[in-house]
C-alpha positions as a printed Julia matrix, in Angstrom:
78×3 Matrix{Float64}:
 -162.36  -22.35  26.9
 -159.98  -25.4   27.47
 -157.28  -26.5   25.25
 -156.04  -30.03  25.19
 -152.74  -31.34  23.73
 -152.81  -34.67  21.96
 -150.03  -36.97  23.09
 -147.18  -37.21  20.58
 -147.12  -40.39  18.59
 -144.34  -42.74  19.45
 -141.15  -42.4   17.31
 -140.63  -45.09  14.74
 -137.85  -46.34  12.48
 -139.1   -43.85   9.8
 -138.46  -40.92  11.9
 -135.1   -39.42  11.21
 -132.66  -37.07  12.87
 -132.9   -33.63  11.22
 -129.05  -33.19  11.67
 -127.57  -36.51  10.21
 -130.42  -38.77   8.99
 -130.02  -41.46  11.61
 -133.03  -42.99  13.47
 -134.53  -40.37  15.77
 -135.1   -41.12  19.38
 -135.92  -37.61  20.63
 -138.75  -35.4   19.53
 -138.53  -31.82  20.51
 -141.89  -29.84  20.36
 -141.01  -26.22  20.01
 -142.57  -23.27  21.87
 -143.06  -21.46  18.5
 -144.74  -24.56  16.92
 -143.32  -27.32  15.0
 -140.94  -30.01  15.97
 -137.4   -31.27  15.62
 -136.17  -34.88  15.51
 -132.75  -35.85  16.81
 -130.74  -39.26  17.17
 -129.37  -39.76  20.68
 -126.0   -38.31  19.64
 -127.28  -35.08  18.42
 -129.76  -34.81  21.35
 -126.91  -34.99  23.71
 -124.85  -32.4   21.77
 -127.63  -29.94  21.6
 -129.46  -30.74  24.72
 -128.98  -27.56  26.7
 -130.17  -25.31  23.89
 -133.16  -27.59  23.2
 -134.41  -27.3   26.73
 -134.56  -23.57  26.28
 -136.73  -23.71  23.26
 -138.89  -26.75  23.94
 -142.41  -26.88  25.1
 -142.43  -30.69  25.18
 -139.77  -33.3   24.75
 -140.47  -36.97  23.92
 -137.28  -38.9   24.73
 -137.15  -42.58  23.69
 -133.34  -43.01  24.05
 -134.13  -45.77  26.63
 -134.77  -48.04  23.55
 -131.0   -48.05  23.01
 -129.84  -49.43  26.44
 -128.71  -53.15  26.46
 -131.42  -54.07  29.11
 -134.26  -52.92  26.71
 -136.33  -55.61  25.26
 -135.94  -53.84  21.93
 -132.19  -53.5   21.91
 -130.35  -55.87  19.61
 -128.61  -58.73  21.36
 -125.13  -59.94  20.34
 -125.1   -63.59  19.24
 -123.76  -65.87  21.99
 -120.15  -67.29  21.33
 -118.82  -70.59  22.73
């Protein structure tokens, strides 16, 4: 018997951090089943522990960098 794991859906603006309610950029799929969602701040804060209990991690924190096409750009000033 073969088991395939469906890829996780991309995180969206409706996905919220389980710690503070901010937009989630990290999905941690747990070895025990279930998942946790974290904002970038809480993902960094709890990163070491999350690595111990995760079976898979979807990290979309790259969306927060200034060179990302999705990152908000500051208006130009004269």
